[in-house]
N, C-alpha and C positions, 0 to 999 in steps of 0.2 A: 809457627803460626797452624794458624785452625781450619780446619776443610772450610773452599768455602763454593759457592756455587758463580759463573763470574755471565757480565748479559752477556757472552755471542759462543757462539758455540765450538767446543776443540778445533783444533786446527785453520781457524777462521785465517780470510785475510779483509783489508777495504784500506781503501783510501782514502788521502790525508781533504783532500773536498776540492781547490782546482784543478782545472781538465783545460786543455788546448781547446780554442773554433766559438760557437759562437749558436751551436745550432743546440739546443739543449734537449732535444728529446735524441737527437742521433748519443750526446753525451750518456745520458738517459739508460741508451738502450744497451750502449759499451758496458756504463757499469752492473748496470742487474746482469749483464753474462759471462762478466765477468769476473764477478765480484759476489758469486749467488748467495757462501753461508754471510757475509756484510756488508749487503752495499749499502749506496750513498747516496744523499741528497747533490750531487754536482756542481762545484761555483762555475763560473763563465767571466773571468772578470774580462774579456776580451769584448764584451760586451757594452761599455763603458763605464761611465758611472751609476752609479747605485748597484752591481754586475760585482763592485770591487768589495773585497772587507768590511773595511771602514762604514761606506754606503748602505753597503748590504742590512746587517747588521746595525748599522743609522734607523735604516726604516721599522726595526723592529723598538724603539724606544719604545716606551709610552710616554705624553704629556710631554716630549720635549720632539720637538721638530730639528731636524738638522737640514741646512741645504748650501749645495756648493758656494762657496767663497774667493777666489783667485787658486783654483783647483785646488780651496783646500774645503773640509769638511767642520762646518760649521755648524752649534746650534741655532736656529733662526724663533724670531720671535711669535712664527706662526707656521705652518704648512702650505708647502708649494709646488713646483713642477717636481725640485730634483728629488723631494719624497715619494711623491704619485710616483714617481718611473719609479723610483727604488723597489714600489709593495709592490709597484702592477707588476715589475722582474717577477721576485721571490711568490706573488701570486702565482703567474705561471709553468714555475717551477715546480709548485710543489701541484698544481693542478693535472700538470707530466706524470710527476710523478704517483699520483694516483691512480692515472689512466693506465702505465704501462702495468704498476705492480698493484695491479685492485687485488690482487688470490692470495697477496705475498703476507705467509706467517710467523717470518722470523724477524732479527732484530732488523730494523737499518736506520745509521747515522747520520745525523746532522750533526752541520755546526756552525756557528756564531764568535764574532769578537767574544773574548773577554774587559771585564770591566776596566781595567787595571793598562794592555794597549791601546780602548780604547780613547783612556783619560789620556794618555801617548800622544792620540792624537788627533780629537777633536777639540777646538776651539772654543771656545766666551764667545759670546759678540762681542765683545768690546775688543776680541784681540786677547792673542794666547791662548796656549792648552791648555783643555781641563783638568791639567796637574796642579797646578799652579794651584790652585783652590783646594782645600779641604774636604768642601762645605761640598763645592762641586759634584766634586767624587761619591760623597756620597752621595747624592743625588742623583748621579747617574748611574750605578752602579742598584738602587731600586728602581728604576726606568727601566732597568738593562732587566730584573730578576721579573716584574711581573711581564716585561714581554715577551720575556723568552717562557713565565706560564703559556703564556695567548700562544704563543710557539708551536710547542711543544702541543698540546691543546688538536692546534688545529693541522700539526702534519696523524695525531690518534683519528683524528673524527673521517681525516680520508682515507686512513690504513687501521682499522679498526680489528687489521686480523697480524698489525704489525710493531713487534715493543720498537721501541723509543729512546735512543742511545745520543746519549747530545753531550762533542766538545765544543771545546771553549777553543780556539785559538788564543795562545797570550806569549808571541816571543815579546815581548820589550817589558816582560812581566819583572826578569832578574834587569835593563837599567832600572826598570825602575824602586825596585830594593833597591837600588845599589845606589843610590842619587842621583843617573847619568846622563839624563834626557836632557839634550843641550836647548837651552832657552830659545826665544827665536832671532835674537841678539846674535850664538853662537859662542858668547862669548862667558857663558857660563852652564849650568846644568840646574833644574831639578831640587827638589827637596826630596831627600827621598823616604817613598812612604816606609812604615813601623811597620816587620815582618807579623806582628799583632793583632795591627791593621788592615791588612793585607788578605791576613784567613779569615777575617771576621767577613767584608762584603765578599771575597770570593765563596763562600760557604751562603752567605744572602741571598747568592743569585743562581748557586749548587742548587739549593733547600728550593728557592721561588721552583723550581724548575717542576720538579716533581719523581727524575728519572733515570734510568744511570750514570750520570755523566763523567766527563775524559779532561784531561788538561792536552794542549798542544802547543808543545813549544821549540820549535824550531832553533832553537840560541846555547851560546856555553852558558857555563852555570845555574840551571833546574834544580828552584828553591825545592828539590823532591818532598824534603819532611812535610811542607810548609805546607804542597796543593795536595798530596794524600791526608794531610791532619785540618783542611778546610773538605773537609764530605768528598772526597774525588775518589772513584775505584779505577779512575787508572790513571795515566800520562801517555801523551807522546811523544816523542823524539826524536831523533836522527841520532844511528849509532857510531856516527866517524864524532860526534863532541862529546860522546865520551869518555873523558878524562882518567875521570878517578867511579872506579867500579864501590867505593864500600857505600856510596851514602844511597846507590843504587842498589844492592843488598839486601843493605836496610827498609829501607822500602820497600823494593819483592817482597823481601822475611815479615813485616807489616801488613802484607799487602796488598798491598799496589798492582794493578797490571798492569802489563808493559806493551803500548804500538810498539814498535818494534821499527823502524826507518829503515830497514837490512839495504832498498833498491836506492844508489843514487837519482834520481829529479837532472836533475843537466848531461848530456848522453855524455859520454863519455867521449873522448877521442876521434873512436875508432866508430863511432854512431849506432854501437849497439849494441841492444838493452842487453843484461845482465840475467841468465839461467837461474832458471828454480831451484839449482843445483846452489848455483853460489849463494845467494840470496837468501837459501836454509844455510850450509855452509856459515854464514856471518852472529845467524838469529844464535847457529848451536855454539860458535864460539863464545858469543859472548855471552849465553846461559853457564857453559862450560866454568867460562873460568871464573862466574860469578859464586861456582862449586854448588848448585841446587842439580835438585836430581830428573833429568831428563824429563822424568812420566811427568813435573807440572809441567814443561814446558807448553806444550801444545792448549792444556786450556789457561793457566795464567799468560800467555801471549799470544799478542793480532800481529802480522809481520804487515809492513804497510810501505810505501814507497818516505823516505829520506824524507819529503816533503811534498809541496803543494804539484803540478805539471804543467800551469799552467803557460810555461817557459814550454815546452816538449810539441815538440812537432806533432802530430796526434797518432801518426801506427809509431812512434817508442814510447807514449804514454800509455796506445794500450798492451803494450808487450811487456809494461813494466809492472802494470797491472796483475796481467795473466802470470807471471812471475812472482807477486805475490802471490796471489794462489796457489801455485802448482808447490812452490815455498812453502804454504802452509799445512796444505796436505801428504807432503812428503814427510811434515813435522813431526804430526800426529801417527804416522807409523812408526814412528823409532819404537 
């Protein structure tokens, strides 16, 4: 592997995105305090519709307004109240980020749903998931690409000294590729999206954003080579779901960065957060099994929780972020 630079400092740690609670000001203070090397824009799904992954990303789409219908997000004929709420929540979040991180000069991570997770969740106006219509999926990817370009520019204007790192959340990508997304009746599944189509549309979104992009997938069978060849600089995954080491080793050797989900997001039965030593050991163990030199670990790997922390208690979420931060520092000192 040739030498390359990464859009994060050595020994960095970050969160996946979601946190518990409804107070975005407090959530932003926690993130900036516990994750100083790579803070992220916190997501608070407990605030309700428009703060969830699909509604929040739906608010970024261009010329594809969304609305809630029977507790599901769908494409709407015209902008309405649900879309305004999603966009208002995002504006408040960005204003709070700008206020608290006004002088911040490092990388900052923002998150949005990826095109295939959106296609598997959003419904067409006539009913049925967008995934069933290849043309609708292409339109969705194009709308998301333009929306993320505008969103990245808005974040950059608010934080002119910072550099933006984009995370695309794609938990549904493996099931989309495998043809395992159920139809509305539950008696069948939508046709699989071919890898070359998925790669092309994912690259369209990544290229349009214009900033380094990582793809997050907290599911088994993450398509690592597809993600790397689509132009992502890194992949975020749950280490407990990594069963086959060879594909991960090949992707890392080819230059893919790793956001290593090493801290459990549901609290263990005892209710105690892992220590930084335990988190660091999980990352080291995987790295050593892959056979890479330790000197590369702190540069190519970012320590994260296994997934979002929306379902955790505030105390547990904060402790996990602190453990990830200190684990990153331990790894940089190896």
